[in-house]
C-alpha positions as MATLAB code, in Angstrom:
seq = 'MDDNVRGGKSALLLSLNEDVAEIEELARTAGYEIVYEIVQKRTRPEPNFYVGRGKVKEIAELISESPVEAVIMNSEAKPSHHYNLESVLKAECLDRTRLILDIFTTRANSKESKLQVEKARLRYETPLLKEWIHNAKGGEHPGFMGGGEYAIDLYYDLIKKRIRSIDDELLEIRRASDQKRARRERNEVFTVTLAGYTNAGKSSLMRALTGEEVLIEDRMFSTLSTTTRSLTGENVLIVDTIGFIRDLPHFMIESFRNTIEEVFYSDLILLVIDVSEDVESMEGKMKVSLDILLPRVERDKIIIILNKIDNISYKNHYTNIKDMLIRTIGDSDAVLVSAKKGSGVDDLTDKIKKRFRRDVLISIKMPNNKRSQPAVSKIFDLCDVSKCEYSKTISISGRCHQIDVGKIRKIVSSLNGRVIEAADPAEGRPPQET';
ca = [
      71.683   16.165   59.832;
      68.847   16.858   63.027;
      69.569   14.967   66.115;
      65.817   13.565   65.645;
      66.052   12.404   62.676;
      69.311   10.386   63.177;
      68.996    6.681   62.771;
      65.959    7.426   61.167;
      64.575    5.848   58.103;
      66.062    6.393   54.713;
      63.833    8.008   52.391;
      63.125    9.720   48.329;
      61.141   12.099   48.472;
      59.404   12.818   45.172;
      57.308   16.195   44.122;
      55.523   17.530   41.352;
      56.483   21.537   42.631;
      59.281   22.976   44.351;
      56.827   23.564   47.661;
      58.379   21.028   49.586;
      59.141   22.432   53.508;
      56.294   20.963   55.018;
      56.871   17.285   53.654;
      60.194   17.455   54.592;
      58.874   18.920   57.856;
      56.364   16.000   57.963;
      58.667   13.422   57.103;
      61.146   14.213   59.995;
      58.147   14.311   62.587;
      57.338   10.665   60.911;
      61.157    9.277   61.664;
      62.074    9.723   58.178;
      65.271   11.027   56.745;
      65.233   12.686   53.209;
      68.431   11.597   51.579;
      67.152   11.715   48.031;
      64.611   14.615   46.609;
      63.512   14.559   43.061;
      61.041   17.569   41.812;
      59.700   16.992   38.452;
      57.294   19.719   37.730;
      53.849   18.755   36.535;
      50.259   20.204   37.451;
      48.409   16.537   37.890;
      50.006   13.497   39.175;
      50.822   11.158   36.064;
      48.134    8.598   35.804;
      49.815    5.622   36.783;
      53.441    6.162   37.723;
      52.947    9.565   40.184;
      55.668   10.532   37.997;
      56.145   10.198   33.984;
      58.019    6.231   33.091;
      61.687    7.740   32.031;
      61.547    9.629   35.677;
      60.631    6.306   37.722;
      63.816    4.373   35.129;
      66.177    6.902   37.025;
      64.626    6.223   40.351;
      64.967    2.791   40.169;
      68.938    2.916   38.805;
      69.262    5.211   41.684;
      68.049    3.223   44.525;
      69.647    0.431   42.978;
      72.960    1.863   43.504;
      72.076    3.393   46.757;
      68.864    1.605   48.386;
      66.141    3.552   50.441;
      63.852    2.255   52.543;
      60.696    4.301   51.573;
      59.714    6.531   48.734;
      57.398    9.892   49.483;
      55.480   11.672   47.431;
      54.507   15.081   47.977;
      50.977   14.791   47.672;
      47.686   12.548   47.844;
      48.278    9.537   45.779;
      45.786    7.021   43.788;
      46.225    3.505   44.795;
      47.546    2.591   41.447;
      50.393    5.063   41.942;
      51.721    2.945   45.387;
      50.893   -0.305   43.896;
      52.864    0.428   40.445;
      55.706    2.233   42.003;
      56.217    0.050   44.501;
      56.232   -3.046   42.067;
      58.889   -1.415   39.960;
      61.081    0.010   42.618;
      60.711   -2.337   45.419;
      60.557    0.508   48.435;
      57.580    1.120   49.925;
      55.663    3.964   48.806;
      54.141    6.307   50.812;
      52.041    9.384   50.144;
      51.324   12.778   52.052;
      48.549   11.211   54.055;
      50.432    7.937   54.748;
      52.491    9.952   56.678;
      50.118   11.988   58.218;
      48.503    8.931   59.307;
      51.642    7.526   60.537;
      52.400   10.636   62.744;
      49.217   10.625   64.131;
      49.644    6.642   65.403;
      52.731    7.802   67.163;
      50.922   10.797   69.169;
      47.432    9.089   69.991;
      47.579    8.806   73.432;
      43.953    8.376   74.765;
      40.923    5.807   74.037;
      39.318    8.460   71.499;
      41.862    9.932   69.542;
      43.371    5.957   68.438;
      39.913    5.321   67.726;
      40.072    8.257   65.856;
      43.498    7.497   64.215;
      42.132    3.738   63.617;
      39.361    4.691   61.908;
      40.900    7.208   59.321;
      43.807    4.900   58.774;
      41.214    2.016   58.014;
      39.326    4.278   55.360;
      42.983    5.125   53.541;
      43.836    1.327   53.361;
      40.496   -0.298   52.127;
      40.713    1.745   48.505;
      44.824    0.279   48.731;
      42.986   -3.133   49.537;
      41.101   -3.032   46.632;
      43.933   -2.203   44.264;
      45.910   -5.262   45.635;
      42.921   -7.649   44.734;
      41.959   -6.177   41.436;
      46.246   -6.112   40.216;
      48.283   -8.735   43.501;
      48.024  -12.710   41.843;
      50.353  -13.434   45.353;
      53.908  -13.175   46.352;
      55.819  -10.575   47.683;
      55.221   -6.632   47.556;
      57.161   -3.987   49.951;
      54.504   -2.148   50.694;
      50.720   -2.521   51.742;
      49.482   -5.857   52.148;
      53.113   -7.032   51.652;
      54.722  -10.509   52.009;
      52.509  -13.818   50.785;
      48.780  -14.501   50.400;
      46.110  -13.535   52.630;
      41.985  -14.056   52.917;
      41.370  -10.687   51.072;
      37.783  -11.288   51.219;
      37.435  -11.892   54.394;
      39.841   -9.088   55.592;
      37.696   -6.372   54.065;
      34.298   -7.512   55.562;
      36.503   -7.520   58.935;
      37.407   -3.843   58.280;
      33.750   -3.038   57.455;
      32.623   -4.123   60.744;
      35.645   -2.759   62.484;
      34.868    0.403   61.445;
      31.012    0.680   62.132;
      32.126   -0.671   65.801;
      34.728    2.419   66.266;
      31.703    4.664   64.912;
      29.395    3.136   68.056;
      32.196    3.950   70.561;
      32.687    7.449   68.857;
      29.454    8.025   69.234;
      29.283    6.989   72.920;
      32.337    9.686   73.448;
      30.498   12.385   72.187;
      27.556   11.884   73.819;
      29.337   12.221   76.830;
      31.251   14.837   75.402;
      27.789   16.817   74.823;
      26.974   16.040   78.659;
      29.365   17.531   80.036;
      28.931   20.513   77.279;
      25.555   21.162   78.940;
      26.938   20.999   82.368;
      29.126   23.875   81.804;
      26.605   26.148   80.166;
      24.339   25.481   83.071;
      27.135   26.522   85.692;
      28.332   29.176   83.150;
      31.443   27.840   82.791;
      33.056   29.183   79.080;
      35.396   27.517   77.319;
      37.902   29.177   75.033;
      39.815   26.750   72.299;
      43.106   27.055   70.614;
      42.917   27.204   67.345;
      45.251   27.067   64.249;
      47.751   25.536   61.993;
      50.117   22.317   63.317;
      53.152   24.244   64.849;
      51.989   27.264   65.954;
      52.257   27.128   69.717;
      49.035   26.365   71.088;
      50.134   24.006   72.965;
      53.076   26.566   74.565;
      50.003   29.370   74.848;
      48.110   27.052   76.873;
      51.168   26.478   79.521;
      51.714   30.238   79.301;
      47.847   30.882   80.010;
      47.527   28.449   82.381;
      50.196   28.182   84.407;
      50.518   24.201   83.917;
      52.596   21.514   82.184;
      51.468   20.311   78.899;
      52.863   18.792   76.564;
      55.518   20.837   74.231;
      57.476   19.752   71.101;
      58.824   21.540   68.247;
      57.192   18.820   65.996;
      53.645   18.729   63.706;
      50.867   17.368   65.603;
      52.314   17.050   69.503;
      48.619   17.591   70.064;
      45.992   14.940   68.610;
      43.136   14.838   71.285;
      42.047   17.714   73.441;
      43.401   18.822   76.238;
      41.849   21.020   78.876;
      42.904   23.592   82.069;
      41.480   26.353   83.870;
      42.697   29.841   83.043;
      43.874   30.962   86.924;
      41.115   32.143   89.201;
      38.528   31.910   86.696;
      36.022   30.038   85.474;
      37.311   29.583   81.702;
      38.386   26.087   80.419;
      41.633   26.786   78.041;
      41.260   23.897   75.627;
      43.827   22.637   73.240;
      42.947   20.675   70.127;
      44.946   18.917   66.755;
      46.121   21.607   64.509;
      45.283   22.358   61.087;
      46.686   21.091   58.124;
      45.743   21.869   54.307;
      44.787   19.457   51.872;
      43.290   16.449   54.859;
      41.162   13.840   52.492;
      37.689   14.605   53.538;
      37.815   11.257   55.424;
      39.975   12.211   57.519;
      38.331   15.014   59.017;
      35.324   12.762   59.576;
      37.342   10.361   61.378;
      38.263   13.449   64.047;
      35.077   15.158   63.990;
      34.644   14.636   67.414;
      37.714   16.528   68.353;
      37.123   19.169   65.921;
      33.770   19.461   67.055;
      35.002   21.280   70.052;
      36.418   24.293   68.191;
      33.190   25.010   67.151;
      30.896   24.501   70.240;
      33.469   26.563   72.101;
      32.597   30.223   73.437;
      35.679   31.913   72.291;
      38.669   30.794   69.915;
      42.010   31.872   69.640;
      43.547   31.972   66.361;
      47.053   30.935   66.716;
      49.540   32.146   63.522;
      53.249   31.381   63.680;
      54.682   35.386   62.819;
      58.513   33.839   62.844;
      57.168   32.613   59.206;
      57.280   34.635   55.773;
      54.070   36.316   55.518;
      53.244   34.612   52.354;
      53.141   30.765   54.605;
      51.385   32.870   57.259;
      48.384   33.761   55.201;
      48.591   30.266   53.034;
      47.535   28.566   56.446;
      45.169   31.852   57.603;
      42.946   30.848   54.799;
      43.494   26.540   55.759;
      42.200   28.021   59.116;
      39.214   29.946   58.304;
      38.343   27.394   55.509;
      37.404   25.264   58.806;
      36.619   27.836   60.718;
      33.970   30.561   59.524;
      31.341   28.145   57.797;
      30.729   27.096   61.514;
      31.949   29.835   63.872;
      30.817   33.715   63.701;
      33.600   35.887   63.432;
      33.029   38.161   66.421;
      34.269   34.742   68.070;
      37.600   34.687   66.666;
      40.534   36.762   68.295;
      44.010   36.339   66.088;
      47.029   36.080   68.341;
      50.434   36.562   66.621;
      52.527   34.378   68.298;
      56.178   33.811   68.572;
      57.094   38.022   67.993;
      60.515   37.183   70.325;
      62.073   35.319   67.315;
      61.657   38.751   64.472;
      62.108   42.157   64.447;
      58.322   42.858   63.876;
      58.178   46.594   62.904;
      58.241   45.989   59.090;
      56.804   42.196   59.246;
      54.153   43.762   61.645;
      53.062   45.839   58.134;
      53.359   43.379   56.061;
      51.259   40.805   58.221;
      48.682   43.138   59.012;
      48.001   43.610   55.488;
      47.523   40.192   55.025;
      45.292   39.580   57.978;
      42.983   42.475   55.712;
      43.153   40.120   52.941;
      42.094   36.981   54.526;
      39.512   38.121   57.287;
      38.861   41.687   57.588;
      40.224   44.987   59.563;
      41.182   42.251   62.819;
      42.329   43.392   66.445;
      45.170   41.085   66.585;
      47.144   40.421   70.052;
      50.953   39.912   69.770;
      52.384   36.828   72.605;
      55.446   34.979   72.595;
      54.151   32.448   74.731;
      57.640   31.066   75.627;
      59.178   34.462   76.669;
      55.792   35.171   78.100;
      55.475   38.693   76.206;
      51.943   39.602   75.560;
      50.614   36.801   77.812;
      48.698   38.968   80.598;
      47.159   41.367   78.195;
      45.887   38.599   76.281;
      45.053   36.870   79.140;
      42.759   40.458   80.822;
      40.842   39.784   76.960;
      39.537   36.982   77.851;
      38.560   37.458   81.066;
      36.460   40.779   79.959;
      34.708   38.728   77.375;
      33.073   36.890   79.984;
      32.490   39.248   82.595;
      28.549   40.637   82.347;
      29.829   43.912   81.664;
      28.272   45.267   78.579;
      25.240   47.336   79.537;
      21.995   46.781   76.990;
      18.421   48.449   77.234;
      15.689   46.552   75.248;
      12.507   47.340   73.598;
      10.405   44.552   72.074;
       6.311   43.855   71.547;
       4.996   42.376   73.924;
       2.579   39.399   72.390;
       2.242   35.955   73.046;
       6.148   34.836   71.366;
       7.628   37.407   73.790;
       7.224   35.523   77.242;
       9.645   32.963   75.834;
      12.125   35.448   74.494;
      11.847   37.297   77.768;
      12.896   34.248   79.693;
      16.163   33.421   77.281;
      17.263   37.281   77.861;
      16.714   36.885   81.642;
      19.065   33.424   81.371;
      22.005   35.901   79.254;
      21.709   38.697   81.563;
      21.602   40.484   84.837;
      18.546   42.503   84.411;
      18.028   45.479   86.728;
      14.716   46.734   84.991;
      11.393   44.799   83.489;
       8.702   46.586   82.683;
       5.414   45.359   80.694;
       3.215   48.121   78.831;
       2.297   47.368   75.328;
       5.653   47.111   74.876;
       8.290   45.080   77.053;
      11.866   47.268   78.366;
      14.758   45.578   79.572;
      17.796   46.737   80.394;
      20.813   44.881   82.375;
      23.926   43.154   81.765;
      25.588   40.589   79.839;
      28.553   39.361   78.454;
      29.746   40.598   75.609;
      29.525   37.245   73.886;
      25.779   36.874   74.582;
      25.415   40.156   72.339;
      24.671   38.801   69.191;
      22.401   36.110   70.657;
      20.247   38.492   72.132;
      20.118   40.991   69.144;
      18.933   37.366   67.054;
      16.091   37.149   69.800;
      14.944   40.779   69.813;
      14.999   40.931   66.282;
      13.218   38.251   65.787;
      10.327   40.126   67.399;
      10.721   43.382   65.675;
      12.312   44.887   68.473;
      15.304   46.780   68.822;
      18.394   46.567   71.180;
      20.740   49.612   72.657;
      24.026   48.181   73.790;
      26.978   50.007   75.178;
      30.616   48.883   77.081;
      31.188   49.637   80.520;
      31.006   53.757   80.473;
      34.157   53.535   81.965;
      35.491   52.725   77.889;
      33.069   55.482   77.162;
      32.467   53.913   73.915;
      29.060   55.420   72.502;
      25.653   53.099   72.064;
      24.689   50.951   69.490;
      21.689   50.337   68.189;
      20.286   47.594   66.406;
];
């Protein structure tokens, strides 16, 4: 038995498929010891009991002889599943979402993360409360709202009022974050966010990049709130934030909106992938991460980080990984690192620093008309301008950050102008005209 779960609550795992590795890890992180695993292959849960009635009878007989403290369902379950199973099995029944919420509750340490977790838990429990109102006639129940009678209507009204109060508090925190972000932009302080599936090694990479101590655990969701540290000697902040996970209900994503927004507003995203896993698992987690990022983030703001290379003989494995990256994100320049051993971290640091130096040579030609002057002002904000000449056209030359080239192109193209961009001459890259 793992030392981390020794003495944990005993549980029976109930799954509709054999893909149980992640739910096992979630259970371990939440403090449960899985003593039984029962798989009944189904394309969807049975409407009333999650699994068939015959299987429920088998489980009831099993745990009557060897009781467990909880039954864990390997997916999101309906309130009726909880109520009906608990009524028959006389044990608390948790689905995947509840397990994640339990982990979040123990990991929340900032005011913001505590509020976000509380809101998510209340949103989760409200449908269960409605089910209780519909079915319960009083008496003992081992799970939600267990034991005795409750002033249900009053409690339900309090939930709605508390959610409104939490929303108001989170809005104030978000406004403060927006103000901080605006100050960073004015002072040209850049943010680099570590993103990726939970337990990919983001916190370890943060420590390797900044040299500062941060909480590192071999557990899922060791980071719930954002943690910010400075990249040594640079006007760059490294931000570690909550890990992604598949199949999160919309209400949980909405509850953590403040934290997730940090990813979207960052200047650069390091998408961390754990290469010690099999390629199929990596691909699934990569797709989850990209589904969250790409609708809101430009592709050129993402650098793929292949972490934990110390755990693999990656020569053959890496070929398969490259194929997977092409399938999921296209031809991508990936950085190989071991955050634990420090391998590749210096190269990654140099890559980050280069993103935020004004070393991209750029030449601009655009029409000289009434719409041009606001555009020129924006270009001056984004470039160290060495030449600006006015005639029938406006010609501007200067240096800008690589991350700002796309912004400049949009400004100029809106005026039917053109941009010629080249990297530092030492690199020898040919100019690109747009």
